[in-house]
C-alpha atoms as a printed R data frame, in Angstrom:
   type eleno elety resid chain resno       x       y       z
1  ATOM     1    CA   MET     A     1  84.501  85.850 107.513
2  ATOM     2    CA   GLY     A     2  87.677  83.188 106.927
3  ATOM     3    CA   ILE     A     3  90.242  85.695 105.196
4  ATOM     4    CA   ASP     A     4  93.417  85.389 105.990
5  ATOM     5    CA   ILE     A     5  94.711  88.556 107.389
6  ATOM     6    CA   LYS     A     6  97.414  89.259 105.065
7  ATOM     7    CA   ASP     A     7  95.022  89.629 102.171
8  ATOM     8    CA   THR     A     8  93.103  92.416 104.366
9  ATOM     9    CA   ILE     A     9  93.975  96.163 103.752
10 ATOM    10    CA   ALA     A    10  93.339  98.612 106.886
11 ATOM    11    CA   ILE     A    11  93.561 102.427 105.630
12 ATOM    12    CA   GLY     A    12  94.018 105.132 108.735
13 ATOM    13    CA   ASP     A    13  95.283 108.186 109.653
14 ATOM    14    CA   ASN     A    14  96.481 108.907 113.027
15 ATOM    15    CA   PHE     A    15  97.679 106.709 115.714
16 ATOM    16    CA   ASN     A    16  94.284 104.823 117.238
17 ATOM    17    CA   ASP     A    17  94.839 103.148 113.548
18 ATOM    18    CA   LEU     A    18  98.520 102.045 113.779
19 ATOM    19    CA   ALA     A    19  97.366  98.537 115.104
20 ATOM    20    CA   MET     A    20  95.515  98.119 112.516
21 ATOM    21    CA   ILE     A    21  97.731  99.590 110.077
22 ATOM    22    CA   LYS     A    22 100.338  97.162 111.464
23 ATOM    23    CA   ALA     A    23  98.591  93.943 111.150
24 ATOM    24    CA   ALA     A    24  96.959  93.905 107.605
25 ATOM    25    CA   GLY     A    25  98.560  92.642 104.715
26 ATOM    26    CA   LEU     A    26  98.537  96.020 103.201
27 ATOM    27    CA   GLY     A    27  99.018  99.194 105.405
28 ATOM    28    CA   ALA     A    28  97.455 102.637 103.738
29 ATOM    29    CA   GLY     A    29  97.212 105.434 105.187
30 ATOM    30    CA   VAL     A    30  95.312 109.159 103.543
31 ATOM    31    CA   ALA     A    31  97.372 111.915 102.407
32 ATOM    32    CA   ASN     A    32  96.798 113.676 105.583
33 ATOM    33    CA   VAL     A    33  98.674 110.545 107.424
34 ATOM    34    CA   ASP     A    34 100.400 111.223 110.665
35 ATOM    35    CA   PRO     A    35 103.924 111.088 109.845
36 ATOM    36    CA   ASP     A    36 105.165 108.939 112.846
37 ATOM    37    CA   VAL     A    37 102.109 106.606 111.385
38 ATOM    38    CA   ALA     A    38 103.470 106.787 107.943
39 ATOM    39    CA   LYS     A    39 106.814 105.342 108.921
40 ATOM    40    CA   ASP     A    40 104.812 101.830 109.428
41 ATOM    41    CA   CYS     A    41 101.700 102.372 106.316
42 ATOM    42    CA   ASP     A    42 103.399 100.054 102.871
43 ATOM    43    CA   TYR     A    43 101.037 103.622 101.000
44 ATOM    44    CA   VAL     A    44  99.946 106.458 101.220
45 ATOM    45    CA   ALA     A    45  97.677 108.018  99.365
46 ATOM    46    CA   GLU     A    46  98.220 111.204  97.363
47 ATOM    47    CA   SER     A    47  94.556 112.215  98.896
48 ATOM    48    CA   ASP     A    48  93.246 112.896 101.764
49 ATOM    49    CA   CYS     A    49  90.779 111.901 103.881
50 ATOM    50    CA   ASP     A    50  88.155 114.241 103.004
51 ATOM    51    CA   GLN     A    51  89.265 114.407  98.939
52 ATOM    52    CA   GLY     A    52  89.467 110.832  98.289
53 ATOM    53    CA   GLY     A    53  91.675 109.277  99.937
54 ATOM    54    CA   VAL     A    54  90.254 106.276 100.414
55 ATOM    55    CA   ALA     A    55  88.939 105.923  97.900
56 ATOM    56    CA   GLU     A    56  92.078 106.031  95.399
57 ATOM    57    CA   ILE     A    57  92.848 103.223  97.974
58 ATOM    58    CA   ILE     A    58  90.240 101.127  96.879
59 ATOM    59    CA   GLU     A    59  90.553 101.417  93.507
60 ATOM    60    CA   LYS     A    60  94.375 100.972  93.320
61 ATOM    61    CA   PHE     A    61  94.567  97.900  95.755
62 ATOM    62    CA   ALA     A    62  91.341  95.929  95.655
63 ATOM    63    CA   LEU     A    63  89.478  97.139  92.127
64 ATOM    64    CA   GLN     A    64  92.988  96.366  90.159
């Protein structure tokens, strides 16, 4: 699609998401992200995956 990796956001909460969190331009975790994964996140949401954490990150970084 011609989108540079630095212009992407990856959102996750566990070790299976770690590679994409590290690769993306912005690696984000929801509030319930595993603490060892959170160390590699650029941002951790205040909300968890059940309470709108993904929406929080999209609103903060993609819709501003």
